N, C-alpha and C positions, 0 to 999 in steps of 0.2 A: 251540591251533592245530589245525584239522582235519587228520586223517591219512586218506590214501586207503588204506584196508586191503586193497583189491584190487590194489595195485601192489607189487612186490618192489623195494626200493630198490637202485640201483646196478647192476642187471643189464643195463641197456641194451635193455630190452624194453618194449613197450606191453602189459603183462600184462592190464589191464582193457579193452583194446580201444577206448579212447575217443579214440585219435588222438594221445596225448601220452605220450612215453617217460619213465618214471621220475618221474611226476607225484605223488610221495608227499605232498608239503606245498603244492602248488599249481603255478601255471604263470606264466612270464614271457612274455606276449603281445608285448611290445615287442621282444624278442630272440629269440623262439621257443625257449626253453630251460626246463629244470626249476630252474634256479638263481634262486630267488625273492628272495635277499638277497645284496647285495654290500657288504661293509664299506666298500670305496672309494667307494661311491656313497651312503653313508649320509645325506648332506645332501639328496640328491635323493629319498630314500625315506622321509623322516620323517613325511610327512603321513598316509600310510596306517596307520602304526604309531600315530600319535596318535589317529586316528579309531577304530581297532581298540580302543584303550583305553577310550575313551568308551562304546563299545558293550558290550564284554564284561568290564570290570573286575569282579572279585570284589566282592561286597557285604559289609558288616559285618566288615571285616578291619582296621579302624583304620588305613588307608593314606591316608585323605583323599579318596577318589573311590569312587563306586558306579556301575557301568555300568548302562545302561538295559535291557540283556538279559544278565545275568551268567551265564546257562546257554548262551549261544549258543556256537557254534563258528565260528572265523574261518577262512575259506579264502583263502590268499594267492594273489591274481591281480594280477600287475603288468601295466598297460595304459598307463602313461605313462612317458615317458623325457625328461629335461631339460625337464619341464613340457609336453610334447607328446604327445597321444594319436593 
């Protein structure tokens, strides 16, 4: 998972000046928050996780899948909520 190295986690500031506070691991545009995963909404969030695995899964690790871009970094950006963008 991509990490925003220019952001200090949990300090409540937009350290990198991009307009998003504490966006260390991505951004939830549906709710305008830095909370990119909610266990209570796991059913609503499975699609992106599945696609990220297809894209960036490690190769040659005997797990049964090889990603199409195993060296890719995944940036978490939530744009859908309850199937609506």
